[in-house]
N, C-alpha and C positions, 0 to 999 in steps of 0.2 A: 226459394222463398224469398221472397223481397221482404226489405226492411225498409221504410220510409219512416225517417225520425224514430221517435220511441214505438212505433206500430208495426209489427208485423203481418204482411199477407201470404196465406198460403198460395197465393195466385201469382203465375209468371210474369214478372214486368216486361212489358212489350216496349220496344225501344225503334225510333227512326231518327234519321239524319236529315235535315233539309239541304239540300244542294243547289238550290237555285238562288242564293245569297240575299234572301230575304232578314229583315232585323229581325231579333227576338220579339218585340212589341208586336209587328205584324203578324206574326206566328203566333203568338200568345193568343190574340183577339181570334184565333179561328180554333179553339181548343174546347173540349168538353171540361168541367170541373175534375174529371178523374184522370187527366193527362197533364204533365207541365212540360216547361221548356226552359232550356239554358243554354247560355251561349257556350260553345264545347272548344273550337277554334274559330282565329278570325274568319269570318264568314260562311261559318257552319254553327247551324244550331241542332241542338240533341232535342229530341220528345221524348220523354217517358212516361208510364203510367201503367195502370192494371184496367182490363176490358171490364165493364160492368155496365148490366141493363141497357144492351144495345148500343153502349157508347164504345165500339170496338177500332182496334189500330186499322185493320184493313176493310170494315164496313162502313165506318164512320171520318176516322181523324184523317187518314191519306185522301181520299175523295172528298171531304170537304177543304182540304188544303189546296187539292187541285182545282177545286173552284174557282180558287183565287190567283191562279197561276203560280201556285207556291209547289215545288217538285219535292217532293220526300220519298226517302227510299226507307225500305222497312231493315232495321239490322237484326241478321240472324245469328 
């Protein structure tokens, strides 16, 4: 179960890491509202959130990032 703030979700939180060196502001501009990003380590951005209403990590987030030449890999 995922816990974000005071809200608990029964859905598994999805995570990915940006490996192409783009900044957090650029990455956030590509994300739907059910996903967020945070600076993880220098040069790496962590993307996290829950799939909702077709806005999925594999079906939307990763392809959308790729459209802007932002390479991200899903963490498993």
